[in-house]
FIGUPA-404924 format. One record per residue (C-alpha): residue number from 1; residue in three letters; x, y, z. Coordinates in nm, 2 decimals, always signed. Each point is the difference from the previous one (the first is absolute). Example, Ala and Ser with C-alpha at 12.3 -4.5 7.8 and 13.67 -1.06 7.14 Angstrom:
# FIGUPA-404924
 sevex tiza     c1     c2     c3
     1  ala  +1.23  -0.45  +0.78
     2  ser  +0.14  +0.34  -0.07
END
This chain:
# FIGUPA-404924
 sevex tiza     c1     c2     c3
     1  met -11.57  -3.34  -1.38
     2  glu  -0.03  +0.00  -0.35
     3  ser  +0.14  -1.13  -0.14
     4  ser  +0.25  -0.10  -0.20
     5  ser  +0.15  +0.21  -0.27
     6  ser  +0.13  -0.28  -0.21
     7  ser  -0.31  -0.02  -0.22
     8  ala  +0.06  +0.36  -0.11
     9  val  +0.36  -0.04  -0.11
    10  thr  +0.21  -0.25  -0.19
    11  thr  +0.00  -0.32  +0.19
    12  arg  +0.33  -0.14  -0.11
    13  ser  +0.18  -0.12  +0.31
    14  ile  +0.36  +0.08  +0.07
    15  ser  +0.11  -0.31  +0.17
    16  ser  +0.38  +0.02  +0.07
    17  ala  +0.26  +0.25  +0.09
    18  ser  +0.25  -0.12  -0.25
    19  gly  -0.18  +0.01  -0.34
    20  glu  -0.32  +0.18  -0.05
    21  asn  +0.05  +0.24  +0.29
    22  asn  +0.27  +0.17  -0.21
    23  asn  -0.23  +0.03  -0.30
    24  tyr  -0.09  +0.37  +0.03
    25  met  -0.24  -0.02  -0.30
    26  val  -0.22  -0.24  +0.20
    27  met  +0.01  +0.23  +0.30
    28  lys  -0.09  +0.30  -0.21
    29  glu  -0.30  -0.17  -0.13
    30  tyr  -0.14  +0.02  +0.35
    31  trp  +0.05  +0.36  +0.07
    32  gln  -0.08  +0.12  -0.35
    33  thr  -0.35  -0.16  +0.04
    34  trp  -0.09  +0.18  +0.32
    35  gln  +0.19  +0.32  -0.05
    36  ala  -0.16  +0.07  -0.34
    37  gly  -0.35  +0.07  +0.12
    38  gly  -0.07  -0.33  +0.17
    39  leu  +0.06  +0.11  +0.36
    40  his  -0.37  -0.02  +0.10
    41  lys  +0.01  -0.37  -0.10
    42  val  +0.27  -0.09  +0.26
    43  leu  -0.01  +0.27  +0.28
    44  cys  -0.17  -0.15  +0.30
    45  met  +0.07  -0.11  +0.35
    46  glu  +0.11  -0.36  +0.03
    47  gly  -0.31  -0.22  +0.01
    48  gly  -0.08  -0.32  +0.18
    49  asp  +0.05  -0.06  +0.37
    50  asp  +0.36  -0.15  +0.03
    51  asp  +0.28  +0.16  +0.20
    52  ser  +0.09  +0.25  -0.27
    53  ser  -0.36  +0.10  -0.08
    54  tyr  -0.13  +0.35  +0.06
    55  ala  -0.27  -0.14  +0.22
    56  lys  +0.27  -0.11  +0.24
    57  asn  +0.24  +0.29  -0.04
    58  ser  -0.22  +0.31  +0.02
    59  gln  +0.08  +0.10  +0.36
    60  ala  +0.12  +0.35  -0.10
    61  ser  -0.32  +0.06  -0.19
    62  ala  -0.20  -0.13  +0.30
    63  ser  +0.18  +0.23  +0.23
    64  ala  -0.07  +0.30  -0.22
    65  ile  -0.37  -0.10  -0.02
    66  thr  -0.02  -0.04  +0.38
    67  leu  +0.15  +0.35  +0.02
    68  cys  -0.26  +0.16  -0.22
    69  lys  -0.30  -0.20  +0.14
    70  pro  -0.10  +0.27  +0.25
    71  leu  +0.00  +0.26  -0.28
    72  leu  -0.21  -0.23  -0.23
    73  leu  -0.25  -0.07  +0.28
    74  thr  -0.03  +0.37  +0.07
    75  ala  -0.06  +0.08  -0.37
    76  ile  -0.27  -0.27  -0.02
    77  gln  -0.18  +0.15  +0.30
    78  ser  -0.03  +0.34  -0.17
    79  leu  -0.08  -0.14  -0.34
    80  lys  -0.33  +0.08  -0.17
    81  leu  -0.24  -0.29  +0.01
    82  phe  -0.15  -0.09  -0.33
    83  phe  -0.36  -0.10  -0.06
    84  ile  -0.28  +0.06  -0.24
    85  glu  -0.36  +0.05  +0.13
    86  thr  -0.32  -0.02  -0.20
    87  asn  -0.23  +0.30  -0.04
    88  glu  -0.29  -0.18  +0.16
    89  gly  +0.08  +0.13  +0.35
    90  asp  -0.02  -0.34  +0.15
    91  ser  +0.33  -0.09  +0.17
    92  asp  -0.09  -0.37  -0.01
    93  thr  +0.02  +0.02  -0.38
    94  ala  +0.33  +0.18  -0.02
    95  tyr  +0.25  -0.16  -0.24
    96  tyr  +0.35  -0.01  +0.12
    97  asp  +0.28  -0.04  -0.26
    98  ser  +0.29  -0.24  +0.06
    99  ile  +0.32  +0.15  +0.14
   100  arg  +0.29  -0.05  -0.24
   101  ile  +0.36  -0.02  +0.12
   102  ala  +0.32  -0.06  -0.20
   103  asp  +0.35  -0.10  +0.11
   104  leu  +0.24  +0.12  -0.27
   105  gly  +0.32  -0.19  -0.01
   106  cys  -0.14  -0.27  +0.23
   107  ala  +0.28  -0.26  -0.05
   108  thr  -0.07  -0.32  +0.21
   109  gly  -0.03  -0.11  +0.36
   110  tyr  -0.12  +0.13  +0.33
   111  asn  +0.06  +0.37  -0.04
   112  thr  -0.26  +0.07  -0.26
   113  leu  -0.26  -0.24  +0.16
   114  ala  +0.04  +0.15  +0.35
   115  thr  -0.02  +0.36  -0.13
   116  ile  -0.31  -0.07  -0.20
   117  asp  -0.16  -0.18  +0.30
   118  met  +0.07  +0.30  +0.21
   119  ile  -0.15  +0.25  -0.25
   120  val  -0.31  -0.21  -0.06
   121  gly  -0.05  -0.05  +0.38
   122  ser  +0.04  +0.36  +0.08
   123  leu  -0.24  +0.12  -0.27
   124  arg  -0.25  -0.27  +0.09
   125  lys  -0.01  +0.11  +0.36
   126  arg  -0.06  +0.36  -0.10
   127  tyr  -0.29  -0.09  -0.23
   128  leu  -0.16  -0.22  +0.27
   129  asn  +0.04  +0.27  +0.27
   130  glu  -0.08  +0.31  -0.21
   131  cys  -0.24  -0.14  -0.26
   132  gly  -0.14  -0.31  +0.15
   133  phe  +0.08  -0.24  -0.28
   134  asp  +0.28  -0.22  -0.13
   135  pro  +0.10  +0.08  -0.36
   136  glu  +0.15  -0.24  -0.24
   137  phe  +0.37  +0.04  -0.08
   138  glu  +0.19  -0.06  -0.32
   139  val  +0.38  -0.03  +0.02
   140  phe  +0.23  +0.02  -0.30
   141  phe  +0.35  -0.14  +0.04
   142  ser  +0.21  +0.15  -0.28
   143  asp  +0.36  -0.05  -0.11
   144  leu  +0.20  -0.07  -0.31
   145  pro  -0.10  -0.32  -0.20
   146  ser  +0.32  -0.16  +0.12
   147  asn  -0.12  +0.01  +0.36
   148  asp  -0.08  -0.34  +0.17
   149  phe  -0.37  +0.05  +0.02
   150  asn  -0.05  -0.37  +0.05
   151  ser  +0.19  +0.01  +0.34
   152  leu  -0.18  +0.31  +0.10
   153  phe  -0.35  -0.14  -0.05
   154  arg  +0.10  -0.34  +0.15
   155  ser  +0.09  +0.19  +0.31
   156  leu  -0.32  +0.20  -0.01
   157  thr  -0.21  -0.31  -0.04
   158  ala  +0.18  -0.18  +0.28
   159  met  -0.06  +0.30  +0.23
   160  phe  -0.37  +0.00  -0.08
   161  asp  -0.03  -0.38  +0.04
   162  ser  +0.19  +0.00  +0.33
   163  val  -0.24  +0.26  +0.14
   164  ser  -0.31  -0.19  -0.13
   165  asp  +0.13  -0.33  +0.15
   166  asn  +0.04  +0.17  +0.34
   167  asn  -0.34  +0.17  -0.03
   168  asn  +0.17  +0.33  +0.06
   169  lys  -0.22  +0.29  -0.10
   170  thr  +0.27  +0.27  +0.04
   171  leu  +0.15  -0.04  -0.34
   172  asn  -0.09  +0.28  -0.24
   173  lys  -0.10  -0.19  -0.31
   174  tyr  -0.02  +0.17  -0.33
   175  tyr  -0.02  -0.07  -0.38
   176  ala  +0.35  -0.03  -0.13
   177  ala  +0.14  +0.04  -0.35
   178  gly  +0.34  +0.02  -0.16
   179  val  +0.09  +0.28  -0.24
   180  pro  +0.32  -0.06  -0.19
   181  gly  +0.16  +0.32  -0.14
   182  ser  +0.23  +0.28  +0.07
   183  phe  -0.12  +0.27  +0.24
   184  tyr  +0.17  +0.25  -0.23
   185  his  -0.29  -0.06  -0.24
   186  arg  -0.38  +0.01  +0.05
   187  leu  -0.13  -0.32  +0.17
   188  phe  -0.36  +0.09  +0.09
   189  pro  -0.30  +0.18  -0.15
   190  lys  -0.06  +0.37  +0.09
   191  ser  -0.09  +0.07  +0.36
   192  lys  +0.00  -0.38  +0.08
   193  leu  +0.20  +0.00  +0.32
   194  his  -0.08  +0.14  +0.35
   195  ile  +0.34  -0.09  +0.14
   196  ala  +0.33  -0.06  -0.17
   197  val  +0.31  -0.10  +0.19
   198  ser  +0.35  -0.06  -0.12
   199  leu  +0.24  -0.14  +0.26
   200  ser  +0.37  -0.04  -0.05
   201  ala  -0.03  +0.00  -0.38
   202  leu  +0.01  +0.35  -0.15
   203  his  +0.38  +0.04  +0.04
   204  trp  +0.03  -0.26  -0.28
   205  leu  +0.02  +0.18  -0.34
   206  ser  -0.17  -0.10  -0.32
   207  gln  +0.33  -0.05  -0.18
   208  ile  +0.37  +0.06  +0.02
   209  pro  +0.07  +0.34  -0.17
   210  lys  +0.12  -0.06  -0.36
   211  val  +0.30  +0.22  +0.04
   212  val  +0.13  -0.22  +0.29
   213  leu  +0.00  -0.29  -0.24
   214  asp  +0.20  +0.19  -0.27
   215  lys  +0.36  -0.09  +0.03
   216  thr  +0.10  +0.33  -0.18
   217  ser  -0.21  +0.21  +0.23
   218  pro  +0.14  +0.20  +0.30
   219  ala  -0.28  -0.17  +0.20
   220  trp  +0.15  -0.35  -0.06
   221  asn  +0.01  -0.14  +0.36
   222  lys  +0.33  -0.17  -0.02
   223  gly  +0.09  -0.23  +0.29
   224  arg  -0.32  +0.06  +0.20
   225  ala  -0.33  -0.18  +0.03
   226  trp  -0.19  +0.30  +0.15
   227  ile  +0.02  +0.38  +0.01
   228  glu  +0.11  +0.06  +0.35
   229  gly  +0.32  +0.21  -0.04
   230  ala  -0.01  -0.03  -0.38
   231  asn  +0.10  +0.27  -0.25
   232  lys  -0.24  +0.30  -0.02
   233  glu  -0.11  -0.10  -0.35
   234  val  -0.12  -0.34  +0.12
   235  val  -0.18  +0.15  +0.29
   236  glu  -0.16  +0.27  -0.22
   237  ala  -0.13  -0.27  -0.24
   238  tyr  -0.16  -0.19  +0.29
   239  ala  -0.15  +0.31  +0.15
   240  lys  -0.15  +0.09  -0.34
   241  gln  -0.14  -0.35  -0.04
   242  ser  -0.14  +0.02  +0.36
   243  glu  -0.17  +0.33  -0.07
   244  lys  -0.17  -0.13  -0.31
   245  asp  -0.11  -0.33  +0.17
   246  leu  -0.14  +0.17  +0.30
   247  gln  -0.20  +0.24  -0.22
   248  asp  -0.13  -0.29  -0.21
   249  phe  -0.10  -0.18  +0.32
   250  leu  -0.19  +0.30  +0.14
   251  val  -0.18  +0.08  -0.32
   252  cys  -0.13  -0.35  -0.03
   253  arg  -0.12  -0.01  +0.37
   254  lys  -0.16  +0.34  -0.05
   255  glu  -0.23  -0.16  -0.26
   256  glu  -0.06  -0.32  +0.19
   257  ile  -0.07  +0.13  +0.35
   258  ala  -0.35  +0.14  +0.07
   259  lys  -0.02  +0.35  +0.15
   260  gly  +0.03  -0.03  +0.38
   261  gly  +0.20  -0.31  -0.04
   262  met  +0.35  -0.06  +0.14
   263  leu  +0.34  -0.07  -0.14
   264  phe  +0.24  -0.13  +0.26
   265  ile  +0.37  -0.06  -0.09
   266  leu  +0.29  -0.15  +0.18
   267  met  +0.33  +0.00  -0.19
   268  ala  +0.37  +0.01  +0.06
   269  gly  +0.13  +0.35  +0.03
   270  arg  +0.29  +0.22  +0.10
   271  pro  +0.04  +0.29  +0.24
   272  glu  -0.12  +0.33  -0.14
   273  ser  +0.34  +0.16  +0.07
   274  gln  +0.18  -0.25  -0.22
   275  pro  +0.06  +0.04  -0.38
   276  pro  -0.10  -0.29  -0.23
   277  glu  +0.36  -0.14  -0.01
   278  asn  -0.03  -0.07  +0.38
   279  gln  -0.28  -0.25  -0.03
   280  leu  +0.06  -0.13  +0.35
   281  gly  +0.06  +0.34  +0.16
   282  asp  +0.32  +0.08  +0.18
   283  asp  +0.01  -0.31  +0.22
   284  val  +0.34  -0.15  -0.09
   285  asp  -0.09  -0.34  +0.16
   286  ser  -0.33  -0.03  -0.20
   287  arg  +0.18  +0.09  -0.32
   288  ala  +0.26  -0.27  +0.06
   289  lys  -0.24  -0.27  +0.12
   290  his  -0.30  +0.04  -0.23
   291  pro  -0.03  -0.31  -0.22
   292  phe  +0.00  +0.20  -0.32
   293  thr  +0.34  +0.16  +0.06
   294  thr  +0.34  -0.14  +0.11
   295  ser  -0.07  -0.38  +0.01
   296  met  -0.21  +0.02  -0.31
   297  asp  +0.28  +0.16  -0.21
   298  gln  +0.26  -0.24  +0.15
   299  ala  -0.20  -0.30  -0.10
   300  trp  -0.03  +0.12  -0.36
   301  gln  +0.38  +0.08  +0.00
   302  asp  +0.07  -0.36  +0.12
   303  leu  -0.19  -0.14  -0.30
   304  leu  +0.21  +0.23  -0.22
   305  asp  +0.33  -0.09  +0.16
   306  glu  -0.07  -0.37  -0.03
   307  gly  -0.07  +0.04  -0.37
   308  leu  -0.36  -0.10  +0.02
   309  ile  -0.13  +0.32  -0.14
   310  asp  +0.15  +0.30  -0.19
   311  glu  +0.00  +0.37  +0.10
   312  glu  -0.30  +0.09  -0.22
   313  thr  -0.21  -0.27  +0.16
   314  arg  +0.08  +0.13  +0.34
   315  asp  -0.05  +0.37  -0.09
   316  met  -0.33  -0.07  -0.18
   317  phe  -0.16  -0.12  +0.32
   318  asn  -0.17  +0.28  +0.18
   319  ile  -0.25  -0.01  +0.29
   320  leu  -0.30  +0.21  -0.10
   321  thr  -0.09  +0.16  +0.34
   322  tyr  +0.01  +0.37  +0.09
   323  met  -0.05  +0.15  +0.35
   324  arg  -0.20  +0.32  -0.04
   325  ser  -0.01  +0.29  +0.25
   326  lys  -0.32  +0.15  +0.15
   327  glu  +0.06  +0.30  -0.22
   328  glu  +0.00  -0.20  -0.32
   329  val  -0.32  -0.19  +0.10
   330  glu  -0.18  +0.32  +0.10
   331  asn  +0.10  +0.18  -0.32
   332  ala  -0.13  -0.30  -0.20
   333  ile  -0.34  +0.00  +0.18
   334  asn  -0.04  +0.37  -0.04
   335  lys  +0.09  -0.01  -0.37
   336  cys  -0.25  -0.28  -0.06
   337  gly  -0.28  +0.17  +0.19
   338  gly  -0.32  -0.17  +0.11
   339  phe  +0.14  -0.10  +0.34
   340  glu  +0.03  +0.16  +0.33
   341  ile  +0.29  -0.11  +0.22
   342  lys  -0.13  -0.07  +0.35
   343  arg  +0.32  -0.13  +0.14
   344  met  +0.36  -0.08  -0.12
   345  glu  +0.28  -0.11  +0.22
   346  tyr  +0.36  -0.14  -0.03
   347  lys  +0.09  -0.27  +0.25
   348  arg  +0.30  -0.24  +0.05
   349  ile  -0.02  -0.36  +0.09
   350  val  +0.29  -0.21  +0.13
   351  glu  +0.11  -0.30  -0.20
   352  his  -0.05  -0.24  +0.29
   353  ser  -0.01  -0.01  +0.38
   354  glu  +0.31  +0.04  +0.21
   355  glu  -0.05  -0.35  +0.14
   356  lys  -0.01  -0.14  -0.36
   357  gln  +0.32  +0.20  -0.08
   358  gln  +0.18  -0.15  +0.29
   359  glu  -0.11  -0.35  -0.10
   360  trp  +0.13  +0.05  -0.35
   361  ile  +0.33  +0.14  +0.12
   362  met  +0.05  -0.33  +0.17
   363  asp  -0.11  -0.19  -0.31
   364  pro  +0.11  +0.19  -0.31
   365  val  -0.08  -0.29  -0.23
   366  ser  -0.36  +0.01  +0.10
   367  tyr  +0.00  +0.38  -0.06
   368  gly  +0.14  -0.04  -0.34
   369  arg  -0.26  -0.26  -0.09
   370  ala  -0.28  +0.22  +0.13
   371  lys  +0.12  +0.31  -0.19
   372  ala  +0.04  -0.21  -0.32
   373  asn  -0.35  -0.13  +0.03
   374  leu  -0.13  +0.35  +0.05
   375  val  +0.17  +0.12  -0.32
   376  arg  -0.11  -0.32  -0.19
   377  ala  -0.36  +0.08  +0.10
   378  thr  +0.01  +0.34  -0.16
   379  leu  +0.26  -0.04  -0.29
   380  arg  +0.02  -0.36  -0.10
   381  pro  -0.24  +0.02  -0.29
   382  ile  +0.19  +0.29  -0.17
   383  val  +0.34  -0.14  +0.08
   384  glu  -0.10  -0.33  -0.16
   385  ala  -0.14  +0.18  -0.30
   386  his  +0.33  +0.18  -0.03
   387  ile  +0.25  -0.28  +0.03
   388  gly  -0.20  -0.33  +0.00
   389  pro  -0.08  -0.25  +0.27
   390  tyr  +0.35  -0.15  +0.06
   391  leu  +0.18  +0.33  +0.03
   392  cys  -0.28  +0.14  +0.21
   393  asp  +0.06  -0.26  +0.26
   394  gln  +0.38  +0.07  -0.02
   395  phe  -0.07  +0.37  +0.05
   396  phe  -0.20  -0.05  +0.32
   397  asn  +0.25  -0.24  +0.13
   398  arg  +0.27  +0.27  -0.04
   399  phe  -0.23  +0.25  +0.16
   400  gln  -0.06  -0.22  +0.30
   401  thr  +0.37  -0.06  +0.04
   402  arg  +0.08  +0.37  -0.02
   403  val  -0.26  +0.09  +0.27
   404  ser  +0.10  -0.28  +0.24
   405  ser  +0.37  +0.07  -0.03
   406  asp  -0.01  +0.37  +0.06
   407  phe  +0.02  +0.02  +0.38
   408  asn  +0.01  +0.38  +0.01
   409  leu  -0.33  +0.00  -0.18
   410  leu  -0.16  -0.22  +0.26
   411  his  +0.06  +0.27  +0.27
   412  lys  -0.17  +0.27  -0.21
   413  thr  -0.37  +0.09  +0.02
   414  cys  -0.20  +0.06  -0.31
   415  phe  -0.31  +0.23  -0.01
   416  tyr  -0.26  +0.01  -0.28
   417  gly  -0.18  +0.33  -0.07
   418  val  -0.37  +0.00  -0.10
   419  ile  -0.25  +0.27  -0.11
   420  ile  -0.36  -0.04  +0.10
   421  val  -0.26  +0.20  -0.19
   422  cys  -0.38  +0.03  +0.06
   423  ala  -0.19  +0.20  -0.27
   424  ile  -0.37  +0.04  -0.06
   425  arg  -0.15  +0.02  -0.35
   426  ile  -0.17  +0.34  -0.04
END
């Protein structure tokens, strides 16, 4: 998805629960900074490689990518091969252009590197088998400027060095570059890309709808951090923002992807039969156990009940994700034009294995810690931007306690829905 966020917000530290933590003006400095147009400066997956980093807590994304891997490989096998020949008629003098691939919303860690290695390897094999040559590959890793590109490229360099040290010729080397920016805007020159992938990122919106942040609006999302089960005005605001964002994304990719090129998307989604207010479908257990619902709201309420924040601070925090349906995605692609949908599927993945669930039932403290680290990996930068470093730690402590103490929750199974789309630029 699309590093520390502290450089983009006020860096005043709130150091104790007795004095400054009750200073609401200080806390509001944090959320006013990022709510008022500064979201792109702080929204990112948690960088680094410690226990709460995205690199070590992206198993759900990894499972989703594994699920879509056969579809991606099949799409690559049917993709048009790009090359430019001279007019001299001598195949030995043919000039073959480099193949350019972009990962949009790359985040950090193994998922993006493994996916790109698979794409490059599959294409290289096709070129060798069908054309008899090995083209050069350029890969662009793109995410918001707040992404931890340093960690990403350290991992890439370590991977290349490890293979070189072992004299392993199987690694698919390529020329790599980072492209900071929002994928809701243009990132590349016209017809620059041959393949663009976006994996587990496009469900993140470009911004929180303004009406949701207006205390006088019917869309004020009081008492909730997300839109699952929220009032219709809140859901409608998110749906409208989602529609605009997806259209902006597609229009930009239409310009950037060469004709015959491929756009491959994996994003969180909901069942087609479910309205937008049922973001997680009709599965009661998933709706109760999802990290953005019950335990999340309880943790915010705990801070409020303890006098550490006020109601407005709680209600101003909103998670900017929206689970689209296949119909919404198809309508957006058809409206944009320039793409032919080759395949689109909705699939479900389980939160974790049955063996892992039984292990955590026996050790709920470990489960609470694991779930808290998962949420830290995705939300810590914006939570810290909202309430500051000290209260951010307090919030995740409350979240961990809530998860580990809810024994009924431990026996439930949570499923995540995903939508997979393969479209060709026409």
